C-alpha positions in Angstrom: 0.0 0.0 0.0 1.2 3.5 -0.8 2.3 5.3 2.3 0.4 8.5 1.5 -2.8 6.4 1.0 -2.1 4.5 4.3 -1.7 7.8 6.2 -5.0 9.1 4.8 -6.8 5.8 5.6 -5.4 5.6 9.1 -6.5 9.2 9.8 -9.9 8.5 8.3 -10.4 5.3 10.2 -9.3 6.9 13.5 -11.6 9.9 13.0 -14.5 7.7 12.0 -14.1 5.6 15.1 -13.5 8.5 17.5 -16.4 10.7 16.2 -19.0 8.1 17.3 -17.8 7.8 20.9 -17.1 11.6 21.0 -20.7 12.4 20.0 -22.2 10.0 22.5 -19.9 11.4 25.2 -21.1 14.9 24.3 -24.8 14.1 24.5 -25.4 11.2 26.9 -24.6 13.3 30.0 -27.6 15.6 29.1 -29.9 12.5 28.9 -28.5 11.4 32.2 -29.0 14.8 33.8 -32.6 15.0 32.6 -33.4 11.6 34.1 -31.6 12.7 37.3 -33.7 15.9 37.5 -36.9 13.9 37.2 -35.7 11.7 40.1 -35.0 14.7 42.3 -38.4 16.3 41.4 -40.7 13.2 41.5 -38.8 10.7 43.7 -39.9 8.0 41.3 -37.2 5.3 41.7 -37.3 4.4 38.0 -35.7 7.7 37.0 -32.9 7.0 39.5 -32.4 3.6 38.0 -32.2 5.1 34.4 -29.8 7.7 35.6 -27.4 5.2 37.1 -27.6 2.9 34.1 -26.9 5.8 31.7 -24.0 7.1 34.0 -22.2 3.8 33.5 -22.6 4.2 29.8 -21.2 7.7 29.9 -18.2 6.4 31.8 -17.6 3.7 29.2 -17.8 6.2 26.3 -15.7 8.7 28.1 -12.9 6.2 28.6 -13.1 5.0 25.0 -13.3 8.6 23.6 -10.3 9.6 25.8 -8.2 6.8 24.4 -9.1 7.3 20.7 -8.8 11.1 21.1 -5.3 10.8 22.5 -4.3 8.5 19.6 -5.6 11.1 17.2 -3.5 13.9 18.7 -0.4 11.8 18.2 -1.4 10.9 14.7 -1.6 14.5 13.7 2.1 15.0 14.5 3.3 11.6 13.3 1.4 11.4 10.0 1.2 15.1 9.1 4.3 16.7 10.5 4.5 19.5 7.9 0.9 20.5 8.6 1.5 20.6 12.4 4.8 22.5 12.0 3.0 25.4 10.3 -0.6 25.1 11.5 0.2 24.2 15.2 1.0 27.8 16.3 -2.0 29.1 14.5 -4.8 26.9 15.5 -3.3 25.3 18.7 -5.5 27.4 20.9 -8.8 25.5 20.5 -6.9 22.2 21.1 -5.4 23.7 24.3 -8.8 24.9 25.5 -10.3 21.5 24.5 -7.8 19.9 26.9 -9.0 22.1 29.7 -12.6 21.2 29.0 -11.6 17.6 29.0 -10.1 17.8 32.4 -13.1 19.6 33.8 -15.3 16.9 32.3 -13.1 14.2 33.9 -13.2 15.8 37.3 -17.0 16.4 37.2 -17.6 12.8 36.0 -15.6 11.5 39.0 -17.7 13.6 41.3 -20.9 12.3 39.6 -20.1 8.6 39.6 -18.9 8.5 43.2 -21.2 11.2 44.6 -24.3 9.2 45.1 -25.5 9.5 48.7 -22.4 11.4 49.6 -22.9 14.9 48.0 -25.8 17.3 48.3 -28.4 16.0 45.8 -28.7 19.1 43.8 -24.9 19.7 43.8 -24.5 16.1 42.6 -27.0 16.9 39.8 -25.0 20.0 38.8 -21.8 17.9 38.4 -23.7 15.8 35.8 -24.7 19.0 34.0 -21.1 20.1 34.0 -20.1 16.8 32.4 -22.5 17.5 29.6 -21.5 21.2 29.1 -17.8 20.6 29.2 -18.2 17.6 26.8 -20.1 19.8 24.4 -17.6 22.5 24.6 -14.8 20.0 23.9 -16.6 19.0 20.7 -17.2 22.6 19.6 -13.5 23.5 20.2 -12.3 20.6 18.1 -14.7 21.4 15.3 -13.4 25.0 15.4 -10.0 23.6 14.5 -11.4 21.6 11.7 -13.4 24.7 10.5 -10.0 26.5 10.3 -8.8 23.9 7.9 -11.8 24.7 5.7 -11.7 28.5 6.2 -8.1 29.4 7.2 -7.8 32.7 9.0 -5.6 34.4 11.6 -2.3 34.7 9.6 -0.8 36.1 6.5 0.7 33.7 4.0 3.6 35.5 2.3 6.3 33.8 0.3 5.6 30.4 1.8 5.7 31.8 5.3 2.9 32.1 7.9 3.2 35.6 9.4 1.2 37.9 11.7 -0.4 35.0 13.6 -3.7 35.8 15.5 -4.9 32.6 17.3 -8.2 34.2 18.4 -9.1 35.1 14.8 -8.0 31.6 13.7 -10.2 29.9 16.3 -13.2 32.1 15.5 -12.8 31.7 11.7 -15.7 32.3 9.4 -16.7 28.7 9.2 -16.6 27.8 12.9 -20.2 28.8 13.9 -21.9 26.9 11.0 -19.8 23.8 11.5 -20.1 23.8 15.2 -23.8 24.2 15.1 -24.3 21.5 12.5 -22.0 19.1 14.3 -23.6 19.7 17.7 -27.1 19.2 16.5 -25.9 16.1 14.5 -24.5 14.7 17.8 -28.0 15.0 19.5 -29.8 13.5 16.5 -27.5 10.5 16.1 -27.2 9.7 19.9 -30.9 10.4 20.5 -32.1 8.0 17.8 -29.5 5.4 18.7 -30.5 5.3 22.4 -34.2 5.6 21.7 -33.9 2.7 19.3 -32.2 0.4 21.8 -34.8 1.1 24.4 -37.6 0.7 21.8 -36.2 -2.8 21.1 -36.3 -3.8 24.8 -39.9 -2.5 25.1 -40.9 -4.5 22.1 -39.4 -7.6 23.7 -41.3 -6.9 26.9 -38.1 -6.5 29.1 -38.3 -4.1 32.0 -41.0 -2.1 30.1 -41.4 0.8 32.7 -37.6 1.4 32.9 -37.1 1.3 29.1 -40.3 3.4 28.4 -39.0 6.3 30.6 -35.5 6.1 29.0 -37.0 5.9 25.5 -39.1 9.0 26.0 -36.2 11.1 27.2 -33.9 10.0 24.3 -36.7 10.2 21.7 -37.5 13.8 22.6 -33.9 14.9 22.3 -33.4 13.0 19.1 -36.6 14.1 17.3 -36.3 17.8 18.3 -32.7 17.8 17.1 -33.7 16.1 13.8 -36.2 18.8 13.0 -33.6 21.5 13.8 -30.9 19.8 11.7 -32.2 21.0 8.3 -32.0 24.6 9.5 -28.3 24.1 10.6 -27.7 22.3 7.4 -29.0 25.1 5.3 -26.7 27.6 7.2 -23.8 25.3 6.7 -24.5 24.7 3.0 -24.7 28.5 2.3 -21.4 28.9 4.0 -19.8 26.1 1.9 -21.3 27.7 -1.3 -19.6 31.0 -0.4 -16.2 29.7 0.9 -15.7 26.3 -0.8 -17.5 26.3 -4.2 -15.6 23.3 -5.3 -16.9 21.3 -2.3 -20.5 22.3 -3.0 -20.1 21.4 -6.7 -18.8 18.0 -5.7 -21.6 17.5 -3.2 -24.2 18.2 -5.8 -22.2 16.8 -8.8 -22.7 20.2 -10.3 -20.4 20.2 -13.3 -21.5 23.3 -15.1 -21.7 26.9 -13.8 -25.3 28.1 -14.4 -28.2 30.2 -13.3 -31.4 28.5 -12.2 -29.3 25.6 -11.1 -31.3 22.5 -10.2 -31.1 20.6 -7.0 -30.0 17.0 -7.7 -31.5 14.2 -5.7 -29.7 10.8 -6.1 -28.1 10.0 -9.4 -24.8 8.5 -10.5 -22.1 11.1 -11.5 -20.4 10.5 -14.8 -17.2 12.6 -14.4 -16.0 11.7 -17.9 -19.0 13.2 -19.6 -19.7 15.9 -17.0 -23.2 14.7 -16.2 -25.4 12.9 -13.7 -27.4 9.9 -14.7 -30.7 8.7 -13.2 -31.0 11.8 -11.0 -34.2 13.7 -9.9 -33.6 17.4 -10.7 -35.6 20.2 -9.2 -35.1 23.3 -11.4 -33.8 26.4 -9.7 -33.8 25.0 -6.2 -30.0 24.8 -5.8 -29.7 28.4 -6.8 -32.4 29.4 -4.3 -30.9 27.4 -1.5 -27.4 28.8 -2.0 -28.1 32.4 -3.1 -31.7 33.1 -2.0 -32.6 33.7 -5.7 -34.0 31.1 -8.1 -32.0 32.8 -10.9 -28.8 33.0 -8.8 -25.5 31.7 -10.3 -24.0 28.5 -8.8 -20.4 27.8 -9.7 -19.7 24.4 -11.2 -16.6 22.2 -11.4 -15.9 23.7 -14.8 -14.5 26.9 -13.2 -12.3 24.9 -10.8 -8.9 23.8 -12.1 -8.8 20.0 -12.5 -6.0 19.6 -10.1 -8.0 21.4 -7.4 -11.2 19.4 -7.8 -12.3 17.1 -5.0 -13.4 13.5 -5.7 -16.9 13.9 -7.1 -18.4 10.5 -6.7 -17.4 9.9 -3.0 -18.5 13.4 -2.0 -21.8 13.3 -3.9 -22.8 9.8 -2.6 -21.9 10.7 1.0 -23.9 13.9 0.8 -26.9 12.1 -0.6 -26.7 9.5 2.2 -26.5 12.2 4.9 -29.4 14.1 3.5 -31.5 11.1 2.8 -31.1 9.6 6.3 -31.6 13.0 7.8 -34.9 13.5 6.1 -36.0 9.9 7.1 -35.3 10.9 10.8 -37.3 14.1 10.3 -40.2 12.0 9.0 -40.1 9.8 12.1 -39.8 12.8 14.3 -42.9 14.3 12.9 -44.8 11.1 13.4 -43.6 11.1 17.1 -44.8 14.6 17.6 -48.2 13.8 16.2 -48.4 10.9 18.6 -47.5 13.1 21.5 -49.9 15.8 20.5 -52.9 14.2 18.9 -52.6 10.4 18.6 -51.6 9.2 22.0 -52.5 5.6 21.1 -49.6 5.6 18.7 -47.2 5.8 21.6 -48.1 2.2 22.5 -48.0 0.9 19.0 -45.5 -1.6 17.8 -45.1 0.1 14.4 -43.8 3.3 15.9 -41.3 1.4 18.1 -40.2 -0.5 15.0 -39.6 2.7 13.2 -37.2 3.9 16.0 -35.5 0.5 16.0 -34.9 0.8 12.2 -33.6 4.3 12.8 -31.1 3.2 15.4 -28.0 3.4 13.2 -29.3 6.1 10.8 -27.9 9.0 12.8 -24.4 7.7 13.0 -24.3 6.6 9.4 -25.4 10.1 8.5 -22.8 11.5 10.8 -20.0 9.5 9.2 -21.3 10.5 5.8 -21.3 14.2 6.8 -17.7 14.0 7.9 -16.8 12.3 4.7 -18.3 15.2 2.8 -16.3 17.7 5.0 -13.0 16.0 4.6 -13.1 14.4 1.1 -14.8 17.6 -0.2 -11.9 19.7 0.9 -9.4 17.6 -1.1 -6.7 18.1 -2.4 -6.2 20.6 0.4 -5.4 20.0 4.0 -5.5 23.7 4.6 -8.0 25.0 2.0 -6.2 26.9 -0.7 -2.9 27.0 1.2 -1.4 23.6 1.7 -2.0 20.4 -0.2 -2.6 17.2 1.7 0.2 15.4 -0.2 2.7 18.1 0.9 1.7 17.7 4.6 2.3 13.9 4.8 5.2 12.4 6.6 8.1 11.2 4.4 8.8 8.2 6.7 8.2 4.8 5.1 6.2 1.9 6.5 3.0 3.8 7.3 1.0 0.9 6.0 2.1 -1.2 8.9 1.0 1.5 11.3 -2.4 1.6 9.6 -2.8 -2.2 10.0 -1.8 -2.0 13.7 -4.1 0.9 14.6 -7.0 -0.7 12.6 -6.6 -3.8 14.7 -6.5 -1.8 17.9 -9.7 0.1 17.0 -11.5 -3.0 16.0 -10.6 -4.6 19.3 -11.8 -1.5 21.2 -15.0 -1.6 19.3 -15.6 -5.2 20.2 -14.8 -4.6 23.9 -17.1 -1.6 24.0 -19.9 -3.5 22.2 -19.7 -6.3 24.7 -19.7 -3.9 27.7 -22.8 -2.1 26.3 -24.5 -5.4 25.5 -24.0 -6.5 29.2 -25.3 -3.1 30.4 -28.5 -3.4 28.2 -29.3 -7.1 28.8 -28.7 -7.0 32.6 -30.8 -3.9 33.3 -33.2 -6.1 35.3 -30.4 -7.3 37.6 -28.3 -4.2 37.8 -30.5 -1.2 37.7 -34.3 -1.8 37.5 -35.4 -1.6 41.1 -39.1 -1.6 40.2 -38.8 -5.1 38.8 -37.5 -6.3 42.2 -40.4 -4.8 44.2 -42.8 -7.4 45.8 -46.0 -7.9 43.8 -49.4 -7.8 45.6 
């Protein structure tokens, strides 16, 4: 395997693994805190049981995310030394602040896990909220660094040198808000639907129904509300991409020719040789409207981008279609759930609604991975958009393929271990957490 390809694959695999656990670690503490709040307000023991079960899950994902995140930080320096040599002093601030947020999260999680019956009940609850807030801030800060790669700022690039460095301007670059918003909402969607789907499956099987029903409702509300907000954040992000990265937008939409009244393409198979998209549904003018606010607005195509600066069209387009398609499927399920809560209460006890959530269990994370594929592949061939090419940033050291094989094995092993731990947590709810199932029956 070519060392450059191996470096890219290792980084992609590491990021793809880490992002799942990072998103769950960002969001699950909020689920946990809501269940804890209900316990403190109602004194219904089922909420305490749900809180304790979820807190163990948070601990598992925190530990896994810490390991995979640490590996990523080393990989940046080992696989992309030229990139870190020049970019480190510019966008190092969000990484430093992320480390601070991580330590706050770790301290608060320690208080939370070992604070039961030892701390003031409301202070104990606050420590759980702090876990969620610090985790969310960690994610936003990391995304700010990635946004800088898409929209570099805070320096002057003169004669191959990076001068007049401003770390604050680099961190709050023009893309950070749209990316941070889109990523944060995506974390709530993916985690909400995944957790709700697992509890829906247990309800359908008739296992610890009261416990899983309470947990399902909390996760479902978070996931469905976020799913309905995601198209709004997606629109903000797409407009930003259209303005700052027209090549990425053109690849996302397989938009080969610059034109006004540009159609929105749904599906289709890009034919890069003939500059067309086969078997696609085209909605005239909608892409122009979505990017410029005008149905007659001009949208740049790949024809105005030099061939050597064009991203891979097929991968970017398919990933974008998967992300949007699954996102809209979750919006549909969310709307059905809201109708059930508002008008059709009998639907809440129906098997078909539970089955929809079970089917949707992996959808959020598949969409999440597809979205990051769009972000990273769509920026190619640049590692710093318009400034440094990915090939120029890679390590010259040989043997990277062996490193890729090793880390792939480590991550697969970690995934298996985490899956087994979570399986045990879910299947042993009745023995470990559900106090109501142990109460004597009259």
